[in-house]
C-alpha beads as a LAMMPS data file, in Angstrom:
LAMMPS data file: protein, C-alpha beads

186 atoms
185 bonds

1 atom types
1 bond types

-500.0 500.0 xlo xhi
-500.0 500.0 ylo yhi
-500.0 500.0 zlo zhi

Masses

1 110.0

Atoms # bond

1 1 1 392.977 184.899 333.840
2 1 1 390.913 187.272 335.853
3 1 1 388.346 186.013 338.306
4 1 1 384.810 187.109 337.657
5 1 1 383.268 185.694 340.828
6 1 1 381.452 182.420 341.290
7 1 1 384.513 180.466 340.210
8 1 1 384.163 181.287 336.533
9 1 1 387.014 183.120 334.862
10 1 1 387.457 185.317 331.847
11 1 1 390.583 184.849 329.724
12 1 1 393.128 187.610 330.091
13 1 1 392.518 188.454 326.416
14 1 1 388.828 189.014 327.190
15 1 1 385.633 187.896 325.527
16 1 1 384.364 188.998 322.136
17 1 1 381.325 191.268 322.351
18 1 1 380.249 189.876 318.964
19 1 1 380.068 186.124 319.633
20 1 1 380.740 185.861 323.378
21 1 1 383.661 183.455 322.897
22 1 1 387.024 184.002 324.593
23 1 1 389.463 185.861 322.392
24 1 1 392.171 183.299 323.175
25 1 1 392.999 180.205 325.198
26 1 1 393.816 179.080 327.876
27 1 1 390.639 179.558 329.887
28 1 1 389.261 177.903 333.022
29 1 1 386.538 175.352 332.261
30 1 1 384.148 176.692 334.944
31 1 1 381.167 178.790 333.832
32 1 1 378.464 180.790 335.579
33 1 1 375.701 178.280 334.915
34 1 1 377.618 175.318 336.395
35 1 1 376.253 175.714 339.935
36 1 1 372.550 175.163 339.213
37 1 1 373.321 172.205 336.940
38 1 1 376.115 170.298 338.672
39 1 1 377.051 168.989 342.096
40 1 1 379.248 171.171 344.294
41 1 1 382.062 168.708 343.645
42 1 1 381.716 169.030 339.854
43 1 1 381.628 172.832 340.121
44 1 1 384.830 172.799 342.202
45 1 1 386.461 170.352 339.791
46 1 1 385.706 172.534 336.756
47 1 1 387.323 175.485 338.588
48 1 1 390.604 173.509 338.763
49 1 1 390.747 172.600 335.071
50 1 1 391.997 174.709 332.202
51 1 1 391.238 174.337 328.497
52 1 1 394.350 174.999 326.383
53 1 1 395.943 174.407 323.000
54 1 1 398.721 171.846 322.578
55 1 1 402.224 173.126 322.078
56 1 1 405.116 171.311 320.419
57 1 1 406.070 169.885 323.844
58 1 1 402.553 168.522 324.366
59 1 1 402.439 167.036 320.858
60 1 1 405.746 165.217 321.328
61 1 1 405.076 164.018 324.902
62 1 1 401.430 162.942 325.289
63 1 1 401.297 159.834 323.122
64 1 1 400.807 156.889 325.523
65 1 1 397.684 154.887 324.745
66 1 1 396.553 157.147 321.904
67 1 1 395.379 155.985 318.500
68 1 1 396.121 159.377 316.947
69 1 1 399.042 161.675 317.796
70 1 1 398.395 165.030 319.476
71 1 1 398.556 167.909 317.011
72 1 1 399.871 171.372 317.773
73 1 1 396.829 173.562 318.447
74 1 1 394.613 170.634 319.429
75 1 1 392.570 171.475 322.519
76 1 1 393.169 169.595 325.748
77 1 1 392.394 169.947 329.440
78 1 1 394.987 170.291 332.189
79 1 1 395.276 170.863 335.908
80 1 1 395.643 174.592 336.482
81 1 1 397.854 174.018 339.533
82 1 1 400.728 172.209 337.828
83 1 1 400.510 173.687 334.328
84 1 1 403.608 175.805 335.040
85 1 1 405.773 172.687 335.387
86 1 1 407.608 171.364 332.320
87 1 1 405.456 168.757 330.563
88 1 1 407.718 165.863 331.579
89 1 1 407.680 166.912 335.270
90 1 1 403.888 166.942 335.606
91 1 1 402.328 164.090 337.515
92 1 1 400.246 161.344 335.944
93 1 1 396.758 162.370 334.862
94 1 1 397.419 166.126 334.813
95 1 1 396.669 166.534 331.093
96 1 1 394.205 164.920 328.695
97 1 1 393.375 165.389 325.026
98 1 1 389.885 163.991 324.464
99 1 1 388.953 163.229 320.858
100 1 1 385.636 165.075 321.018
101 1 1 383.603 167.499 323.107
102 1 1 381.542 164.615 324.467
103 1 1 384.810 163.103 325.735
104 1 1 385.617 166.163 327.893
105 1 1 383.434 164.926 330.737
106 1 1 385.231 161.576 331.022
107 1 1 388.675 163.140 330.576
108 1 1 388.099 165.504 333.504
109 1 1 386.595 162.692 335.606
110 1 1 389.778 160.699 334.937
111 1 1 391.886 163.711 335.924
112 1 1 389.835 164.034 339.094
113 1 1 390.388 160.395 340.059
114 1 1 393.964 159.860 338.872
115 1 1 395.517 163.251 339.554
116 1 1 393.510 165.304 342.042
117 1 1 391.640 163.044 344.481
118 1 1 394.539 160.654 345.023
119 1 1 396.900 163.518 345.861
120 1 1 399.289 163.209 342.898
121 1 1 398.987 166.933 342.229
122 1 1 401.795 168.305 344.363
123 1 1 400.982 171.881 343.345
124 1 1 397.358 172.019 344.516
125 1 1 396.993 174.302 347.569
126 1 1 395.990 172.601 350.812
127 1 1 392.781 174.622 351.121
128 1 1 391.628 173.373 347.693
129 1 1 392.410 169.777 348.713
130 1 1 390.223 170.292 351.786
131 1 1 387.434 171.734 349.627
132 1 1 387.572 168.561 347.515
133 1 1 387.254 166.353 350.591
134 1 1 384.313 168.404 351.832
135 1 1 382.596 168.498 348.433
136 1 1 382.866 164.721 348.004
137 1 1 381.345 164.123 351.417
138 1 1 378.540 166.666 351.282
139 1 1 377.776 167.280 347.620
140 1 1 374.153 166.915 346.588
141 1 1 373.318 165.628 343.140
142 1 1 371.446 167.735 340.589
143 1 1 369.649 165.707 337.937
144 1 1 369.060 168.240 335.166
145 1 1 371.820 169.203 332.788
146 1 1 374.596 167.123 334.343
147 1 1 376.840 164.700 332.486
148 1 1 378.416 164.516 329.064
149 1 1 375.800 166.597 327.276
150 1 1 376.083 169.524 329.707
151 1 1 379.896 169.466 329.544
152 1 1 379.933 169.372 325.730
153 1 1 377.362 172.151 325.466
154 1 1 379.324 174.270 327.973
155 1 1 382.527 173.679 325.959
156 1 1 380.822 175.077 322.867
157 1 1 380.152 178.268 324.835
158 1 1 383.944 178.583 325.178
159 1 1 384.341 178.410 321.394
160 1 1 385.431 174.771 321.244
161 1 1 384.408 172.639 318.275
162 1 1 384.903 169.077 317.091
163 1 1 386.790 168.588 313.835
164 1 1 386.997 165.451 311.711
165 1 1 390.758 164.974 311.605
166 1 1 392.177 167.573 314.013
167 1 1 390.454 166.776 317.340
168 1 1 388.852 169.494 319.439
169 1 1 389.808 172.955 318.221
170 1 1 389.324 176.549 319.303
171 1 1 386.931 178.323 316.928
172 1 1 389.368 181.178 316.309
173 1 1 392.219 178.885 315.212
174 1 1 390.829 176.072 313.087
175 1 1 393.474 174.685 310.706
176 1 1 392.984 175.359 307.011
177 1 1 390.976 172.558 305.438
178 1 1 389.700 171.180 308.757
179 1 1 386.065 170.116 308.690
180 1 1 384.047 171.156 311.755
181 1 1 381.508 168.535 312.796
182 1 1 378.563 168.909 315.155
183 1 1 378.023 165.608 316.941
184 1 1 375.485 167.028 319.372
185 1 1 371.916 166.883 318.195
186 1 1 370.196 168.726 321.011

Bonds

1 1 1 2
2 1 2 3
3 1 3 4
4 1 4 5
5 1 5 6
6 1 6 7
7 1 7 8
8 1 8 9
9 1 9 10
10 1 10 11
11 1 11 12
12 1 12 13
13 1 13 14
14 1 14 15
15 1 15 16
16 1 16 17
17 1 17 18
18 1 18 19
19 1 19 20
20 1 20 21
21 1 21 22
22 1 22 23
23 1 23 24
24 1 24 25
25 1 25 26
26 1 26 27
27 1 27 28
28 1 28 29
29 1 29 30
30 1 30 31
31 1 31 32
32 1 32 33
33 1 33 34
34 1 34 35
35 1 35 36
36 1 36 37
37 1 37 38
38 1 38 39
39 1 39 40
40 1 40 41
41 1 41 42
42 1 42 43
43 1 43 44
44 1 44 45
45 1 45 46
46 1 46 47
47 1 47 48
48 1 48 49
49 1 49 50
50 1 50 51
51 1 51 52
52 1 52 53
53 1 53 54
54 1 54 55
55 1 55 56
56 1 56 57
57 1 57 58
58 1 58 59
59 1 59 60
60 1 60 61
61 1 61 62
62 1 62 63
63 1 63 64
64 1 64 65
65 1 65 66
66 1 66 67
67 1 67 68
68 1 68 69
69 1 69 70
70 1 70 71
71 1 71 72
72 1 72 73
73 1 73 74
74 1 74 75
75 1 75 76
76 1 76 77
77 1 77 78
78 1 78 79
79 1 79 80
80 1 80 81
81 1 81 82
82 1 82 83
83 1 83 84
84 1 84 85
85 1 85 86
86 1 86 87
87 1 87 88
88 1 88 89
89 1 89 90
90 1 90 91
91 1 91 92
92 1 92 93
93 1 93 94
94 1 94 95
95 1 95 96
96 1 96 97
97 1 97 98
98 1 98 99
99 1 99 100
100 1 100 101
101 1 101 102
102 1 102 103
103 1 103 104
104 1 104 105
105 1 105 106
106 1 106 107
107 1 107 108
108 1 108 109
109 1 109 110
110 1 110 111
111 1 111 112
112 1 112 113
113 1 113 114
114 1 114 115
115 1 115 116
116 1 116 117
117 1 117 118
118 1 118 119
119 1 119 120
120 1 120 121
121 1 121 122
122 1 122 123
123 1 123 124
124 1 124 125
125 1 125 126
126 1 126 127
127 1 127 128
128 1 128 129
129 1 129 130
130 1 130 131
131 1 131 132
132 1 132 133
133 1 133 134
134 1 134 135
135 1 135 136
136 1 136 137
137 1 137 138
138 1 138 139
139 1 139 140
140 1 140 141
141 1 141 142
142 1 142 143
143 1 143 144
144 1 144 145
145 1 145 146
146 1 146 147
147 1 147 148
148 1 148 149
149 1 149 150
150 1 150 151
151 1 151 152
152 1 152 153
153 1 153 154
154 1 154 155
155 1 155 156
156 1 156 157
157 1 157 158
158 1 158 159
159 1 159 160
160 1 160 161
161 1 161 162
162 1 162 163
163 1 163 164
164 1 164 165
165 1 165 166
166 1 166 167
167 1 167 168
168 1 168 169
169 1 169 170
170 1 170 171
171 1 171 172
172 1 172 173
173 1 173 174
174 1 174 175
175 1 175 176
176 1 176 177
177 1 177 178
178 1 178 179
179 1 179 180
180 1 180 181
181 1 181 182
182 1 182 183
183 1 183 184
184 1 184 185
185 1 185 186
């Protein structure tokens, strides 16, 4: 990923000039319009999280507490700092596979609490840990656009869609026969 300033990143494969979606995943969750809509803490958090597609390792490992198994290609979120570790060596809370775009917000909040804030992420640089402490102490709350709706709408800008039986998927790699659903009405 190449940094584009302001914490947002462009996937190494680039962005399509036709539809504006990334050409491929993974991509950092942060976007340019996060700052005016979210707290400083939420902006920082989104800069630490990557959207990616499940591999065979993910599909065979991340099953605790799930009603449905993870499918190869299903979109999840993971800590960008420990993603290089083998799946089984990553600390608790480093990876989530929400069932829908509206579940992204809660999944990343869980990652924040379980994995990042409590210090389980052994790969996070010290300066980022200090930024988290500072942002939690001094972050001001923005009312407009924050919450589940903003996060789901922002995910759509990355080319993520809800499907009926296949979880969240990347628009460029929807399985044959999968039905895309639009749960957001606004």
